N, C-alpha and C positions, 0 to 999 in steps of 0.2 A: 599323564594322559589327559586329553582335553575332554570337556563335558559334551554331551550331545546337544549343543545349542542349535536351534532351528531358527531360520529367519523370522523375525517378529515385528520390527519397527516399520517395515514397508507396508504393514496392514493398518497404519494409523488412520482412523476414521475421521469424519468431519465433526461428530458430536463430542462435546467436552468430556462427559463421563467415559465414553468409549476410548478417548485418547489416553486418559489416565489409567484405564484398565489395561491398555496395551503397554503403557510404561511400567505398570506393576508386573505385568507378565514378563517384560524384558528383565526386570530385576530378579525375578525368579529363575528364568532360564539362564541368565548370564552369571549372576552372583550367587544363586541358590538361596535367595532371601525371599521368603513368603511373607509379603506385607499385608495380605488380606484383600478384601474387596473394596471397591469404590462405594460411594453413597452413604458414608458414615460421617459422624462428627466427633470431635474431641474437645476437651476443655480449652485447648490452645486456640481454637477458633474463636470462642467467646472472649478469651483474654485479648486476642489481637484486635478484635472489633472494639472492645472497650478502650484499648490504648489509643486507637485512632478515631474513635467515636463515629464510625461509619460501618455500614453493612458491606461485607466483602462479597464479591461475586463468586460464582460456583467454582471457576478454575482456581482462584486463590484459596478457597476453602479446601479443595481437593489437594492442593499443594501442601497446605499446612498439615492436613491429616497424614499425608505421606511422610513429611518430615517427622511428625510425632511417632509414626510407626517405626521409622528407622532408628530414632532415638530409643524407643521402647525396646526394640530388638537388639540394641547394642551394635547396630550395623552401620552407624553413621560413617565411621572411618573407612569402611569398605566401599562406599559409594561417593562420598563428598569429602572435601577438606576445608570448606568454608564454614561460616559461623551462623548460628541461629540469629535471626533479626526479628521479622514480623512486627514491625513498628513503622512509624513515619521516617522517611529519609530525612536526616537532619537538615533543616532549612529549606526543604522542598515539599511541594504538595504532591507527595508520592508515597506509596506503600512499599516497604522493603521486603522482598521475598527471601533475600539472603544477602549477607555482607561478607566481603572477602576477609580472609584470616588476618590481613594487615589493616583492616578497617579503613581502606581507602577506596572502596568501590561497593556500591549497592546495585541490585537489580530489582526492577519491579515496575508496576503500572502507575500511571499518574492518577491522582484522586478524581480528576475530571472524567476518567474512563471507567470508573468502578461500576457504572450502570450497565456495562457490557459483560456478558457471561464469561467471556474469555478475552480480556482486554490486551492491547499491545503492551510490550515490555521494553523498557529502556534501561540503560546503565547510567549511573550517577557517579561521577569521578571526583575525588577529593582534590582540593587546591590547598596546599599547605603554606601559602605565602603569608597568611595572617597569623593571628595568635593560635588559632585552632583550625581544623579542617572545615572548609566550606565546600559543599557538594554542588557541582553543576551538572545539568542534564547533558548526557552524551547522545549517542545515536540510538535510534530504535533498533534493538537487537533481535526482536522477533515480533511478528504480527499478532501472536497470541501467547498468553502465559504458558499454555500447554506445549506449544512449539518450542519456546525457550527451555522448558523443563527437559524435554527429550534431548535437544541439542546440547544443553549444559551437561547432562549426565553422560552423554556419549563422549564429550571432550575430556571428561574425568577418567575415562578408561585407562589412560596412560599411568594412573596411580593405582590401578586395580591389580589384583593377582591374576596375571594373564600372560600368555605368550605375546611378544610385541616385536614388530618389525617396522622400520621406517624406510620407505623406498621412494625414489623419484619415479614419475610416470609422465609420459608425453600425452598430448591430447589424443593421439592415435591409440595409445594404450587404454585411456579412459573410454574411448569409443568401443574398443574391444570388450571391456568389462560390461558396458551398457548393453552389448549384443548377446551376452551369454545366458540370458534368461531361458528357461526357468531355473537353471543351475544357480544363477546369481540373481538375487532380488535387488533391484536398484530403486533408490528413493531419494527425494530431495526434501529435507525437513529443516526449514529455516535456512541458515547458512550452510548446513551440513549436507553434502552429497554422500550417501551411504551405499555400500554394496555388501549385502549379507549372503552368506552361504552356509550350508550345513557345517557347523563347527567353528565359524568365524565371522568377522566383520571387518570391512575396510572403510575408513573415514578419510575423505579427501580434505586435507587441511585448507580451510578457506584462505584465499589471498596468496597462496604460494605460487611462485613464478620463477623462471619461465616455464619449467616443468612443474607439475603438481607434486605435492608431497603426500604420499599415502601412509596413513597410520593404520597398521594391520594388527588385529587382535584376535586371540582365541582364548577362551577360558582355560585356566590351568589350576587344578585343585589338588595336586599332589601334596602330601604332608611335608616333603622336603624338595629340594631342587635337583636331586640326583638325576632325574630324567629330563630336566629342562632343555639341555642342549640338543638332545636327540629329537624331542618334540618340536623345538623351535626350527631345527633343520628340516624336518618333514613339512612343517607349516610353510617355511620359505619356499620349498620346492613346489608346493601346491599353489602358492601365490604367483610364483614365476610362470607356472604353466597357464594360469588364468590370464596373465599378462602377455602370453605368447613368447616367453623368454626361455623356455625349456628346450 
């Protein structure tokens, strides 16, 4: 049985605390994890600032508190698969929000942007051609830390306990999805185009072509998988109907 997920992320506001409040609401609605309110601090914030000898902006502090909450609740593996960082990206003037499990990619803002409340976020990719990894700045992955955070956690839904479908969709099918409001709440968050409906979410895989790849998810919280196939079949029929394929 799927949970009564209701569209949440399309309500992402402009202010930084509000954006992290919506992200925490999403974690509650989707994963059933109550991470608490925004506007708090934890020791990990002071420790991170001491490591880099800089005051961190609001969005980075909210991200650190959220990570600390996930760790405290034992919920890290339900939401993320990467590693705690919260330090300077090796060899770069940048703060690492997170490092990949293979230790070959960091994500975070540059030190020069830390005066901004919610600074742009870049990826930093390892070059293993020397004696050890040297990290070079890659592309700007999001205009704001909060945008990156939402986009990043949505991309990790494929590792979550959920019903999952991967379907191709033409531009006309996407146009149909965009026209289905209020039944379907459409939003663009960073690189992610999202379609949320009662009980599920569709993420358009960025850069997929010529047809787009739709990653379709619905929360699934049964204790075992005995009902998975039936629930997945019903979910597939619902998505097909939304795409005009029924």
